LUMGU-714043 format. One line per field, with one value per residue (C-alpha): residue in one letter; y, x, z. Coordinates in steps of 0.25 Angstrom, whole numbers, plus 5000, padded with zeros to 4 digits. Layout:
BEGIN
code: c(A | ...)
north: c(Y | ...)
east: c(X | ...)
up: c(Z | ...)
END
This chain:
BEGIN
code: c(X | X | X | X | X | X | X | X | X | X | X | X | X | X | X | X | X | X | X | X | X | X | X | X | X | X | X | X | X | X | X | X | X | X | X | X | X | X | X | X | X | X | X | X | X | X | X | X | X | X | X | X | X | X | X | X | X | X | X | X | X | X | X | X | X | X | X | X | X | X | X | X | X | X | X | X | X | X | X | X | X | X | X | X | X | X | X | X | X | X | X | X | X | X | X | X | X | X | X | X | X | X | X | X | X | X | X | X | X | X | X | X | X | X)
north: c(5043 | 5027 | 5025 | 5016 | 5008 | 4996 | 4985 | 4973 | 4966 | 4974 | 4973 | 4958 | 4958 | 4966 | 4956 | 4946 | 4953 | 4966 | 4973 | 4970 | 4985 | 4990 | 4982 | 4985 | 4998 | 4998 | 4991 | 5000 | 5012 | 5005 | 5003 | 4987 | 4977 | 4965 | 4954 | 4951 | 4936 | 4928 | 4924 | 4909 | 4901 | 4901 | 4916 | 4916 | 4907 | 4918 | 4929 | 4922 | 4918 | 4931 | 4936 | 4927 | 4930 | 4943 | 4943 | 4935 | 4944 | 4955 | 4947 | 4944 | 4958 | 4961 | 4950 | 4955 | 4970 | 4977 | 4989 | 4984 | 4996 | 4989 | 4998 | 4998 | 4995 | 5002 | 5006 | 5000 | 5015 | 5022 | 5023 | 5019 | 5035 | 5036 | 5023 | 5027 | 5040 | 5036 | 5026 | 5038 | 5035 | 5023 | 5023 | 5035 | 5029 | 5020 | 5006 | 4994 | 4989 | 4995 | 4983 | 4983 | 5000 | 5004 | 5013 | 5023 | 5029 | 5042 | 5043 | 5039 | 5050 | 5060 | 5058 | 5064 | 5054 | 5044)
east: c(5027 | 5025 | 5017 | 5025 | 5017 | 5022 | 5012 | 5012 | 5015 | 5027 | 5032 | 5030 | 5037 | 5049 | 5049 | 5052 | 5061 | 5066 | 5069 | 5054 | 5052 | 5061 | 5057 | 5042 | 5046 | 5052 | 5040 | 5032 | 5040 | 5040 | 5055 | 5054 | 5044 | 5037 | 5031 | 5019 | 5018 | 5006 | 5004 | 5005 | 4991 | 4998 | 4998 | 4984 | 4979 | 4985 | 4978 | 4965 | 4966 | 4971 | 4959 | 4950 | 4956 | 4952 | 4938 | 4936 | 4940 | 4932 | 4920 | 4922 | 4924 | 4911 | 4904 | 4909 | 4901 | 4912 | 4911 | 4922 | 4926 | 4933 | 4943 | 4940 | 4951 | 4963 | 4962 | 4971 | 4977 | 4974 | 4988 | 4988 | 4987 | 4975 | 4967 | 4969 | 4964 | 4952 | 4948 | 4951 | 4949 | 4939 | 4945 | 4935 | 4923 | 4923 | 4924 | 4928 | 4936 | 4944 | 4948 | 4960 | 4962 | 4974 | 4985 | 4993 | 5002 | 5000 | 4985 | 4983 | 4993 | 4986 | 4971 | 4969 | 4958 | 4965)
up: c(4953 | 4956 | 4970 | 4979 | 4990 | 5000 | 5000 | 5009 | 4994 | 4993 | 5007 | 5004 | 4992 | 4998 | 5011 | 4999 | 4990 | 4995 | 4981 | 4979 | 4981 | 4971 | 4960 | 4963 | 4963 | 4950 | 4945 | 4948 | 4943 | 4929 | 4928 | 4932 | 4922 | 4932 | 4926 | 4933 | 4938 | 4938 | 4952 | 4956 | 4961 | 4975 | 4973 | 4967 | 4980 | 4989 | 4983 | 4984 | 4998 | 5003 | 4994 | 5001 | 5016 | 5013 | 5008 | 5021 | 5031 | 5022 | 5023 | 5039 | 5040 | 5033 | 5041 | 5054 | 5051 | 5050 | 5040 | 5030 | 5018 | 5008 | 5002 | 4985 | 4977 | 4972 | 4954 | 4947 | 4942 | 4957 | 4963 | 4980 | 4984 | 4977 | 4980 | 4995 | 4990 | 4985 | 4997 | 5007 | 5021 | 5024 | 5037 | 5041 | 5036 | 5048 | 5043 | 5052 | 5040 | 5028 | 5019 | 5010 | 5014 | 5006 | 5014 | 5012 | 5021 | 5012 | 5012 | 5027 | 5030 | 5019 | 5029 | 5039 | 5044 | 5045)
END
């Protein structure tokens, strides 16, 4: 079974094209082939600006003396739910900020400490 999650990127794409989720689900299931397209220079610039903004925000939090937990990234072969299970619930550790926290309604519903 293909794991289907609604992400901010998918919602944004759906707002542009209401057929997007149907196409994405077909592509994820392997019944529709999607040719990857390289990003243009504007998209590359926006991605870099966004990444720089995140680095600046993180640095500002650390400079303010806040306890910041940076969530380890998701492994390439790891499902989203397995990633959430591996991360656990860092909110119970008393950090001021949890940076890049994955969220899953199933994971939160299964957590008795949340």
